[in-house]
Structure formats: structure tokens, C-alpha cells
C-alpha positions as a Markdown table, in Angstrom:
| # | Residue | x | y | z |
|---|---|---|---|---|
| 1 | Met | 4.4 | -79.3 | -4.2 |
| 2 | Thr | 4.5 | -79.1 | -0.4 |
| 3 | Thr | 2.1 | -76.3 | 1.3 |
| 4 | Arg | 3.9 | -75.0 | 4.4 |
| 5 | Asp | 1.9 | -74.6 | 7.8 |
| 6 | Asp | 2.5 | -71.1 | 9.0 |
| 7 | His | 1.3 | -71.9 | 12.2 |
| 8 | Lys | 4.3 | -74.1 | 12.7 |
| 9 | Asp | 6.6 | -71.3 | 12.2 |
| 10 | Tyr | 5.1 | -69.2 | 15.1 |
| 11 | Asp | 5.2 | -72.2 | 17.4 |
| 12 | Val | 6.4 | -70.6 | 20.9 |
| 13 | Arg | 8.4 | -73.5 | 21.5 |
| 14 | Thr | 10.6 | -72.6 | 18.6 |
| 15 | Leu | 10.0 | -69.0 | 17.8 |
| 16 | Glu | 13.1 | -67.7 | 19.4 |
| 17 | Arg | 15.2 | -70.1 | 17.3 |
| 18 | Lys | 13.4 | -69.2 | 14.3 |
| 19 | Leu | 13.7 | -65.4 | 14.8 |
| 20 | Arg | 17.3 | -65.7 | 15.2 |
| 21 | Lys | 17.8 | -67.8 | 12.2 |
| 22 | Gly | 15.6 | -65.5 | 10.2 |
| 23 | Val | 12.9 | -68.0 | 9.2 |
| 24 | Val | 10.6 | -65.7 | 11.1 |
| 25 | Asn | 11.1 | -62.1 | 11.4 |
| 26 | Lys | 9.6 | -59.9 | 14.0 |
| 27 | Lys | 7.2 | -57.6 | 11.6 |
| 28 | Asp | 5.7 | -60.9 | 10.2 |
| 29 | Tyr | 5.2 | -62.4 | 13.7 |
| 30 | Glu | 3.2 | -59.3 | 14.8 |
| 31 | Lys | 1.2 | -59.4 | 11.7 |
| 32 | Tyr | 0.5 | -63.0 | 12.5 |
| 33 | Leu | -0.7 | -62.0 | 16.0 |
| 34 | Lys | -3.1 | -59.3 | 14.9 |
| 35 | Ser | -4.7 | -61.7 | 12.7 |
| 36 | Leu | -5.6 | -64.2 | 15.3 |
| 37 | Pro | -9.3 | -64.2 | 16.5 |
| 38 | Asp | -10.3 | -62.7 | 19.6 |
| 39 | Ala | -10.7 | -65.4 | 22.1 |
| 40 | Thr | -11.5 | -63.4 | 25.4 |
| 41 | Asp | -15.3 | -64.8 | 25.6 |
| 42 | Lys | -13.5 | -68.3 | 26.0 |
| 43 | Ile | -11.6 | -67.2 | 29.3 |
| 44 | Asp | -12.4 | -69.3 | 32.4 |
| 45 | Thr | -13.1 | -66.7 | 35.4 |
| 46 | Ala | -13.9 | -69.5 | 37.9 |
| 47 | Pro | -12.0 | -69.1 | 41.3 |
| 48 | Pro | -8.9 | -71.5 | 42.1 |
| 49 | Asp | -9.5 | -74.4 | 43.9 |
| 50 | Lys | -9.0 | -74.4 | 47.6 |
| 51 | Glu | -7.1 | -77.7 | 47.7 |
| 52 | Asp | -4.3 | -75.9 | 45.6 |
| 53 | Asp | -3.5 | -73.2 | 48.3 |
| 54 | Glu | -3.6 | -75.8 | 51.3 |
| 55 | Gly | -0.5 | -77.5 | 49.6 |
């Protein structure tokens, strides 16, 4: 018996194709997004490096 990794169905690199083929539907995708944990406390708010702007 194989178990399916649902996270792979919602991989952004293949999501459009899976939506077109019907592997994933938009309603299930939205439900999946709402089920993800809030990670806003992990945002890095450091200013960008000056070296990047000098390029």
C-alpha cells in the first residue's frame, strides 16, 4: 500500500499543470493553503545589503 504525499500535489513548480489535468482542484488547493501554519514570525526584516544596490 502506498501513501500519497499531499504536499507534492501543491508544489508551486507543478501546480498549474496539476490544476489543468484535474489532479488538484482550486477548492482543495485553497483549503490546503488555509491549513498551513502561520509563519509570519519567521520573516527576516533586515535591510538589504548596500553592495546589492551598487552593482
